[in-house]
C-alpha positions as a printed Julia matrix, in Angstrom:
156×3 Matrix{Float64}:
 70.04   83.85  108.7
 70.43   80.84  106.34
 66.59   80.58  106.02
 66.55   84.28  105.09
 69.09   83.67  102.31
 67.13   80.65  101.13
 64.06   82.87  100.96
 65.71   85.54   99.02
 67.15   83.06   96.68
 63.69   81.49   96.13
 62.27   85.01   95.48
 64.99   85.67   92.84
 64.48   82.33   91.13
 60.7    83.02   91.07
 61.21   86.27   89.33
 63.6    84.78   86.8
 61.03   82.2    85.99
 58.28   84.78   85.24
 57.65   85.61   81.57
 58.95   89.13   80.64
 55.43   90.4    79.75
 54.29   89.71   83.28
 57.14   92.03   84.65
 56.31   94.68   82.18
 54.79   97.85   83.36
 50.98   97.96   83.1
 51.02  100.42   80.3
 53.35   98.12   78.28
 51.01   95.17   78.96
 47.91   97.13   78.08
 49.61   98.25   74.84
 50.41   94.74   73.91
 46.86   93.46   74.82
 45.29   96.35   72.81
 47.43   95.63   69.71
 45.25   95.15   66.58
 44.64   91.38   66.27
 45.71   91.24   62.65
 48.77   93.57   62.81
 52.19   92.07   62.49
 53.89   91.65   65.84
 57.71   92.15   65.9
 59.89   90.63   68.59
 63.74   90.72   69.0
 65.27   87.73   70.65
 68.73   88.28   72.14
 71.13   85.59   72.98
 74.21   86.04   75.04
 76.62   82.98   75.2
 79.46   82.1    77.51
 82.72   83.42   76.21
 84.04   81.12   73.57
 80.77   79.36   73.02
 78.92   81.61   70.61
 79.82   79.51   67.48
 78.63   76.35   69.15
 75.39   78.07   70.19
 74.83   79.22   66.62
 75.47   75.77   65.18
 72.97   74.25   67.49
 70.47   76.97   66.92
 70.85   76.51   63.14
 70.58   72.64   63.44
 67.59   72.44   65.88
 65.72   75.71   66.28
 65.95   77.43   62.88
 64.28   74.54   61.06
 61.3    74.79   63.43
 61.08   78.63   62.86
 61.25   78.01   59.07
 58.44   75.56   59.27
 56.31   78.05   61.23
 57.16   80.63   58.39
 55.84   78.1    55.88
 52.45   77.9    57.81
 52.19   81.72   57.76
 52.69   82.21   61.5
 56.06   83.88   60.87
 56.07   86.59   58.21
 59.87   87.39   58.35
 62.94   85.9    60.1
 66.22   87.58   60.35
 69.39   87.27   62.5
 72.34   89.64   63.1
 75.53   89.6    65.26
 77.53   92.72   66.32
 80.57   93.38   64.1
 82.6    94.39   67.31
 82.61   93.46   70.96
 80.8    95.53   73.59
 81.16   95.79   77.27
 80.24   92.63   79.18
 77.13   94.11   80.72
 75.79   95.15   77.34
 77.15   92.26   75.32
 75.0    90.03   73.22
 76.14   87.51   70.57
 72.98   87.14   68.34
 69.79   89.08   67.79
 66.94   87.02   65.94
 64.1    89.22   64.82
 60.84   87.58   64.09
 57.81   89.4    62.43
 54.92   87.36   63.56
 51.62   87.41   61.68
 50.09   88.87   64.72
 50.21   88.73   68.69
 48.29   85.57   68.69
 50.6    83.77   66.35
 53.58   84.54   68.52
 51.94   82.89   71.52
 50.23   79.97   69.98
 52.3    76.85   70.29
 49.78   74.48   68.65
 51.39   72.01   66.34
 54.98   72.79   67.38
 55.5    69.46   69.09
 54.37   67.67   65.89
 56.75   69.91   63.8
 59.62   69.0    66.17
 58.72   65.28   66.01
 58.53   65.34   62.13
 61.75   67.34   61.69
 63.76   65.38   64.35
 62.9    61.67   64.6
 65.79   61.09   67.02
 64.1    62.95   69.86
 66.76   61.99   72.49
 69.5    63.69   70.43
 67.34   66.75   69.76
 66.59   67.12   73.52
 70.25   66.62   74.37
 71.38   69.29   71.82
 68.68   71.74   72.86
 69.72   71.32   76.48
 73.25   71.99   75.51
 72.22   75.07   73.54
 70.64   76.52   76.73
 73.55   75.59   78.89
 75.8    77.73   76.72
 73.6    80.76   77.24
 74.4    83.32   79.94
 71.32   85.28   79.15
 68.4    85.41   76.75
 65.75   88.15   76.54
 62.85   88.99   74.2
 61.99   92.62   73.23
 58.5    93.05   71.67
 58.64   96.19   69.48
 56.11   98.91   69.01
 56.18  101.31   66.09
 56.75  104.93   67.27
 55.7   107.69   64.94
 58.12  110.69   64.84
 55.6   112.96   63.24
 54.34  115.85   65.37
């Protein structure tokens, strides 16, 4: 019985570790793969923090992650970067604290991590503090999910 529980736990952890695009239905993956290479690619990133820690999460996000995103915007990989939070609370199952929307230059720009390590080293010479604070930022999170968007025409 205990081995069965461990096997189920391993299976759940494995699924959680898969990127969301792998779990997407084949039609969605095909649509993403067939996206025009030079079309802007919009992704919404949702963050749900533990109760009482949303402000700390935002402080760490602004300190450590936002400067990296701004640098990527300066290079042209990111075309637009915005963030919002809900005005009022929601039910716990539907709650999120922050939504960051990034308009990437194209799909390839959203997946290319070339040069990001150098940007991080340049912006944050104290790498130990950076790693510790980034670890803390993710410890605060209850959930994080990415939603790539596809334009949908409403015309007949």
